[in-house]
C-alpha positions, 0 to 999 in steps of 0.5 A: 256433672251435668244439670239439665232438663232430663226430658230434653236430654233423653229426646236429643239422645234418642234422635242424635245418638248424643245428648246435645249438652256440653258433655263432650263426647258423652251420649247414649249409654255413657252416663254412670249415674242419673239422680232425679227428684222427679215430679211425684204428685199424681193427684188429678187437680194440679196448680193453675200455674203451668210451671208449678204443675210441671215441676210437681205432677207426674202427669204433666211432663215426666212420668216414672215410665218415661224417666226410667225409659230415658235413663235406660237409653242414657246410662252406661251398662253398669250405670245407676238411676237414683230417684224418689217416689211416693209409695203408691208408685212402687208397682209402676216403678218396678214394672217400668224398670223390669220392662227396661231390663233394670232392677232394684239395687237399693230401696229405702222406704221412708216413714214420717214418724213411728207408727205412720204409714210410709210416704216415700221410697228412695230408689237406686236402679241398675241394669247389670253388675254383681249386686244383691238388692238392699232394702232398708227403712228410714223414719224422719221424726220421733213421736215429737214433731221436729224431733228428728231421728239419729238416722235422719240427722246422720243422713241430712246433717251435711245439707241442713245448718241446724241438724 
């Protein structure tokens, strides 16, 4: 496992044919899985704090297209990219994936509560392999605030102390 700056890794891999991080001989086309919680706010106004804006807003440093293009260079032929996005970026992610020869392996649409509009999509993208796209939905809360659904509890219980 390597935790690092994706922008730097993808740039170094493009230039040198290897990732430049302490990853042994691994480089371009060698990673089985890339997991990213990319910046996903796209509003025009960003924080006055450059570091906070970079972490939260796609227009500052890392767009979905750049993430997907970089992942295409770094992933092994049957590697996967997992990420989360706002629902408004769905068309952009599908188009960027197709442009790189990737397709949706799994897509989970996330709703905050019953009857509310979906807010996020969790993605698993892959280039090859014998897979059929799987789609699902997850609702976080019941109609009562902070009353979490059984599916959400099952998904997150290992990460939260009070689930």
